[in-house]
C-alpha positions as semicolon CSV with decimal commas, in nm:
position;residue;x (nm);y (nm);z (nm)
1;M;-1,432;-2,234;5,735
2;E;-1,445;-2,527;5,973
3;A;-1,701;-2,706;5,739
4;Q;-1,486;-2,638;5,436
5;M;-1,175;-2,783;5,610
6;E;-1,370;-3,103;5,688
7;Q;-1,472;-3,121;5,315
8;I;-1,115;-3,090;5,208
9;I;-0,986;-3,345;5,450
10;A;-1,263;-3,582;5,330
11;K;-1,188;-3,518;4,962
12;I;-0,839;-3,659;5,009
13;S;-0,970;-4,012;5,048
14;T;-1,132;-3,972;4,689
15;L;-0,807;-3,916;4,508
16;Q;-0,709;-4,156;4,246
17;T;-0,381;-4,053;4,098
18;L;-0,061;-3,874;4,215
19;Q;-0,140;-3,591;3,988
20;E;-0,470;-3,543;4,168
21;V;-0,282;-3,530;4,504
22;E;-0,041;-3,275;4,357
23;N;-0,320;-3,063;4,224
24;L;-0,528;-3,066;4,565
25;R;-0,188;-2,970;4,743
26;V;-0,139;-2,654;4,517
27;E;-0,514;-2,567;4,561
28;I;-0,473;-2,557;4,923
29;M;-0,109;-2,466;5,015
30;G;0,016;-2,310;4,690
31;K;0,116;-1,941;4,667
32;K;-0,252;-1,863;4,593
33;G;-0,405;-2,157;4,795
34;I;-0,695;-2,130;5,021
35;L;-0,487;-2,202;5,320
36;T;-0,222;-1,954;5,234
37;Q;-0,470;-1,679;5,188
38;Q;-0,637;-1,762;5,531
39;F;-0,294;-1,728;5,696
40;A;-0,244;-1,403;5,519
41;E;-0,567;-1,262;5,643
42;L;-0,471;-1,327;6,016
43;K;-0,293;-0,981;6,022
44;N;-0,636;-0,821;5,989
45;L;-0,790;-0,982;6,297
46;P;-0,784;-0,857;6,654
47;D;-0,503;-1,022;6,869
48;E;-0,734;-1,262;7,059
49;Q;-0,926;-1,377;6,753
50;K;-0,597;-1,389;6,568
51;K;-0,475;-1,663;6,819
52;I;-0,763;-1,863;6,797
53;Q;-0,780;-1,870;6,406
54;A;-0,407;-1,937;6,387
55;K;-0,443;-2,250;6,614
56;I;-0,733;-2,368;6,395
57;L;-0,545;-2,309;6,073
58;N;-0,216;-2,479;6,215
59;T;-0,425;-2,772;6,331
60;F;-0,585;-2,816;6,002
61;K;-0,243;-2,773;5,804
62;Q;-0,091;-3,054;6,010
63;E;-0,385;-3,278;5,954
64;F;-0,407;-3,198;5,586
65;E;-0,029;-3,267;5,532
66;S;-0,036;-3,591;5,715
67;K;-0,329;-3,717;5,534
68;L;-0,198;-3,596;5,202
69;I;0,141;-3,765;5,246
70;E;-0,041;-4,092;5,354
71;K;-0,254;-4,086;5,042
72;K;0,049;-4,015;4,818
73;E;0,249;-4,304;4,949
74;S;-0,055;-4,541;4,930
75;L;-0,109;-4,427;4,557
76;F;0,285;-4,458;4,485
77;T;0,289;-4,803;4,625
78;A;-0,004;-4,915;4,436
79;Q;0,139;-4,785;4,111
80;M;0,475;-4,941;4,165
81;N;0,305;-5,280;4,239
82;E;0,103;-5,248;3,915
83;N;0,424;-5,173;3,716
84;L;0,599;-5,455;3,869
85;S;0,327;-5,697;3,793
86;K;0,344;-5,582;3,425
87;E;0,702;-5,613;3,400
88;A;0,728;-5,942;3,594
89;I;0,951;-6,198;3,426
90;D;0,938;-6,559;3,503
91;A;1,305;-6,663;3,489
92;S;1,218;-7,031;3,471
93;L;1,021;-6,988;3,158
94;F;1,225;-7,120;2,858
95;S;1,208;-6,932;2,538
96;A;1,360;-7,054;2,215
97;L;1,334;-6,701;2,074
98;R;1,562;-6,551;2,342
99;P;1,887;-6,435;2,176
100;K;2,187;-6,635;2,269
101;S;2,528;-6,472;2,318
102;S;2,828;-6,618;2,145
103;G;3,053;-6,411;2,364
104;H;3,197;-6,048;2,352
105;P;3,397;-5,965;2,020
106;I;3,711;-5,898;2,216
107;Y;3,701;-6,240;2,390
108;Q;3,598;-6,406;2,068
109;T;3,913;-6,264;1,897
110;M;4,138;-6,353;2,201
111;D;3,997;-6,718;2,214
112;R;4,086;-6,742;1,834
113;I;4,430;-6,608;1,895
114;I;4,480;-6,857;2,184
115;D;4,350;-7,148;1,977
116;F;4,616;-7,107;1,720
117;F;4,912;-7,077;1,953
118;V;4,788;-7,381;2,181
119;N;4,776;-7,587;1,861
120;M;5,136;-7,492;1,781
121;N;5,233;-7,621;2,134
122;F;5,248;-7,288;2,333
123;S;5,166;-7,290;2,687
124;I;4,930;-7,017;2,836
125;Q;5,096;-6,817;3,113
126;S;4,933;-6,539;3,345
127;G;5,067;-6,277;3,602
128;P;4,962;-6,007;3,844
129;L;4,791;-5,696;3,698
130;V;4,976;-5,500;3,977
131;E;5,338;-5,525;3,895
132;D;5,672;-5,388;4,035
133;D;5,901;-5,167;3,829
134;F;6,174;-5,449;3,792
135;H;5,941;-5,683;3,613
136;N;5,761;-5,425;3,401
137;F;6,056;-5,211;3,310
138;E;6,403;-5,283;3,421
139;A;6,420;-5,654;3,342
140;L;6,296;-5,561;2,977
141;N;6,597;-5,339;2,943
142;L;6,392;-5,021;3,038
143;P;6,608;-4,891;3,335
144;K;6,490;-4,559;3,507
145;F;6,491;-4,258;3,311
146;H;6,520;-4,464;2,988
147;P;6,352;-4,233;2,716
148;A;6,150;-4,559;2,579
149;R;5,948;-4,533;2,911
150;D;5,767;-4,229;2,757
151;M;5,622;-4,448;2,501
152;Q;5,400;-4,591;2,783
153;D;5,191;-4,372;3,001
154;T;5,172;-4,556;3,319
155;F;4,937;-4,561;3,608
156;Y;5,162;-4,565;3,929
157;F;5,089;-4,631;4,293
158;K;5,244;-4,437;4,590
159;D;5,454;-4,739;4,665
160;S;5,633;-4,765;4,342
161;M;5,402;-5,030;4,222
162;L;5,186;-4,985;3,902
163;L;4,936;-5,129;3,678
164;R;5,125;-5,324;3,418
165;T;5,153;-5,164;3,089
166;H;5,200;-5,480;2,880
167;T;5,197;-5,865;2,944
168;S;5,582;-5,884;2,895
169;P;5,636;-5,903;3,271
170;V;5,478;-6,252;3,246
171;Q;5,765;-6,354;3,011
172;I;6,003;-6,241;3,278
173;R;5,833;-6,420;3,550
174;T;5,806;-6,736;3,334
175;M;6,185;-6,741;3,275
176;E;6,248;-6,697;3,642
177;K;6,048;-7,000;3,728
178;D;6,057;-7,245;3,429
179;S;6,359;-7,436;3,266
180;L;6,432;-7,455;2,897
181;P;6,274;-7,479;2,640
182;I;6,018;-7,213;2,695
183;R;5,728;-7,176;2,448
184;M;5,459;-6,957;2,586
185;I;5,204;-6,678;2,525
186;A;5,068;-6,436;2,781
187;P;4,702;-6,316;2,724
188;G;4,557;-6,067;2,934
189;S;4,447;-5,702;3,043
190;V;4,696;-5,412;3,038
191;F;4,663;-5,047;3,146
192;R;4,783;-4,725;2,989
193;R;4,678;-4,353;3,045
194;D;4,521;-4,332;2,688
195;Y;4,174;-4,266;2,556
196;D;4,062;-4,207;2,199
197;L;3,924;-4,369;1,880
198;T;4,180;-4,645;1,885
199;H;4,313;-4,649;2,251
200;S;4,149;-4,718;2,590
201;P;4,272;-4,715;2,942
202;M;4,236;-5,083;2,972
203;F;4,294;-5,324;2,669
204;H;4,416;-5,659;2,605
205;Q;4,737;-5,812;2,480
206;V;4,878;-6,141;2,381
207;E;5,256;-6,159;2,400
208;G;5,462;-6,462;2,306
209;L;5,804;-6,589;2,403
210;V;6,011;-6,897;2,276
211;V;6,355;-6,956;2,446
212;D;6,592;-7,239;2,384
213;K;6,973;-7,309;2,367
214;K;7,196;-7,051;2,197
215;D;7,173;-7,049;1,820
216;S;6,878;-7,283;1,825
217;I;6,638;-7,011;1,738
218;S;6,659;-6,754;1,469
219;F;6,454;-6,478;1,305
220;S;6,332;-6,713;1,043
221;H;6,155;-6,915;1,303
222;L;5,975;-6,620;1,427
223;K;5,880;-6,496;1,071
224;Y;5,746;-6,830;0,980
225;I;5,517;-6,865;1,286
226;L;5,382;-6,509;1,255
227;E;5,311;-6,539;0,887
228;D;5,128;-6,871;0,967
229;F;4,932;-6,698;1,235
230;L;4,835;-6,381;1,039
231;H;4,703;-6,603;0,756
232;F;4,494;-6,796;1,004
233;M;4,349;-6,471;1,158
234;F;4,291;-6,269;0,828
235;G;4,297;-6,512;0,549
236;D;4,472;-6,444;0,215
237;V;4,666;-6,117;0,302
238;K;5,014;-6,007;0,216
239;I;5,254;-5,956;0,495
240;R;5,563;-5,745;0,541
241;F;5,826;-5,705;0,811
242;R;5,980;-5,348;0,883
243;S;6,281;-5,275;1,075
244;S;6,188;-5,110;1,401
245;F;6,316;-5,055;1,768
246;F;6,212;-5,215;2,083
247;P;6,426;-5,209;2,404
248;F;6,365;-5,573;2,476
249;T;6,440;-5,723;2,110
250;E;6,742;-5,673;1,883
251;P;6,682;-5,694;1,596
252;S;6,311;-5,571;1,597
253;A;6,051;-5,557;1,354
254;E;5,692;-5,425;1,311
255;V;5,470;-5,654;1,104
256;D;5,207;-5,517;0,853
257;I;4,928;-5,681;0,656
258;S;4,773;-5,563;0,333
259;C;4,462;-5,351;0,420
260;V;4,170;-5,575;0,482
261;F;3,929;-5,274;0,395
262;C;4,075;-5,186;0,052
263;K;4,262;-5,503;-0,023
264;G;4,595;-5,295;-0,039
265;E;4,468;-5,046;-0,299
266;G;4,486;-4,765;-0,047
267;C;4,206;-4,599;0,147
268;R;4,143;-4,355;0,455
269;V;4,186;-4,642;0,714
270;C;4,529;-4,737;0,590
271;S;4,622;-4,365;0,514
272;H;4,633;-4,469;0,149
273;T;4,937;-4,693;0,193
274;G;4,763;-5,016;0,144
275;W;4,926;-5,163;0,469
276;L;4,802;-5,186;0,825
277;E;5,038;-5,237;1,126
278;V;4,928;-5,527;1,346
279;L;5,202;-5,640;1,582
280;G;5,571;-5,600;1,702
281;C;5,847;-5,861;1,733
282;G;6,217;-5,940;1,741
283;I;6,482;-6,156;1,867
284;V;6,514;-6,130;2,247
285;N;6,795;-5,875;2,364
286;D;7,072;-6,044;2,558
287;K;7,032;-5,786;2,848
288;V;6,677;-5,939;2,898
289;F;6,829;-6,278;2,945
290;E;7,103;-6,129;3,177
291;S;6,834;-5,992;3,400
292;V;6,694;-6,332;3,480
293;G;7,026;-6,510;3,497
294;Y;7,016;-6,690;3,164
295;K;7,323;-6,771;2,966
296;D;7,390;-6,918;2,631
297;V;7,029;-6,905;2,512
298;S;6,839;-6,744;2,218
299;G;6,483;-6,673;2,165
300;Y;6,213;-6,454;1,999
301;A;5,935;-6,253;2,126
302;F;5,625;-6,084;1,983
303;G;5,321;-5,889;2,093
304;L;4,993;-5,779;1,960
305;G;4,682;-5,578;2,079
306;V;4,361;-5,791;2,080
307;E;4,133;-5,471;2,029
308;R;4,332;-5,411;1,713
309;F;4,276;-5,743;1,569
310;A;3,900;-5,729;1,679
311;M;3,873;-5,395;1,502
312;L;4,018;-5,522;1,177
313;I;3,824;-5,861;1,176
314;H;3,486;-5,694;1,237
315;R;3,556;-5,379;1,043
316;V;3,491;-5,143;1,356
317;N;3,645;-4,799;1,339
318;D;3,587;-4,684;1,692
319;L;3,740;-4,903;1,974
320;R;3,485;-4,756;2,229
321;S;3,201;-4,944;2,051
322;F;3,329;-5,252;2,217
323;F;3,301;-5,162;2,581
324;E;3,010;-4,902;2,575
325;T;2,756;-5,186;2,620
326;D;2,532;-5,064;2,320
327;L;2,355;-5,372;2,268
328;R;2,249;-5,254;1,915
329;V;2,629;-5,274;1,841
330;L;2,708;-5,585;2,039
331;E;2,429;-5,797;1,908
332;Q;2,567;-5,777;1,555
333;F;2,833;-6,006;1,682
């Protein structure tokens, strides 16, 4: 048996692959392995001989396991180094064939929206992602227990702070710190507890605000700028304004464009109406101005979802395609 053990130990050094290592382990220490059978036969030996044989077997077991682990680690390291050498990339090597990114479709769309309004003399404003209740709700004519708060599923923190549900708080903060006239847009990330084909927990909005002296701004100014903007984004589409309700504007309207998929003839995407809703707008409610201490002013505001625009521009019917990082999808842009 001792000669056989020496042969087994010597055999370990000849193994070439991890599979050969595993096969030898099973052959020696498996349920039907040589060593397992030797231990099973100990019960048939006299006590004195049993102690001697058990010591020999345990010594062999320890040596075998130690040599086998050592060989396994050696082969694993060699295999890993071989794989790394095959997959090595020279980061300094230039390749004209390497695909070049032109940006994520969401940010392509946002940049295009920003370009339009910057050229129309709008400033770009930003604000914190974690907001307080006043700026996110109360200053926008959404007091506590207002039923319209149910329209926005909010992520709250324990200290009454929250993740902003829209970029409208930036409008409030801008009015608090800037003097008239105000002509601004607020692009950025917002958060709501929503997730399906057309909604995600984090998405992007661009909201706009124009404020000046009383009676200097009317709905016709808002209508003109939005019609010009939608033609810039979608080309030759029909546009309509529908009466709606928003707590922070009065009067309020939702804006539709003729379906970009069926050209207004009616399809599944537009529910066979020929129209697609793209943004909301209105004349700023006086109560919003009161919350920031403004008097004798007038203004208009509007807001849109960047993902919504990107889906329509790129003809994508599942919002999740934009952020699931499937290169087969993203490379198309």
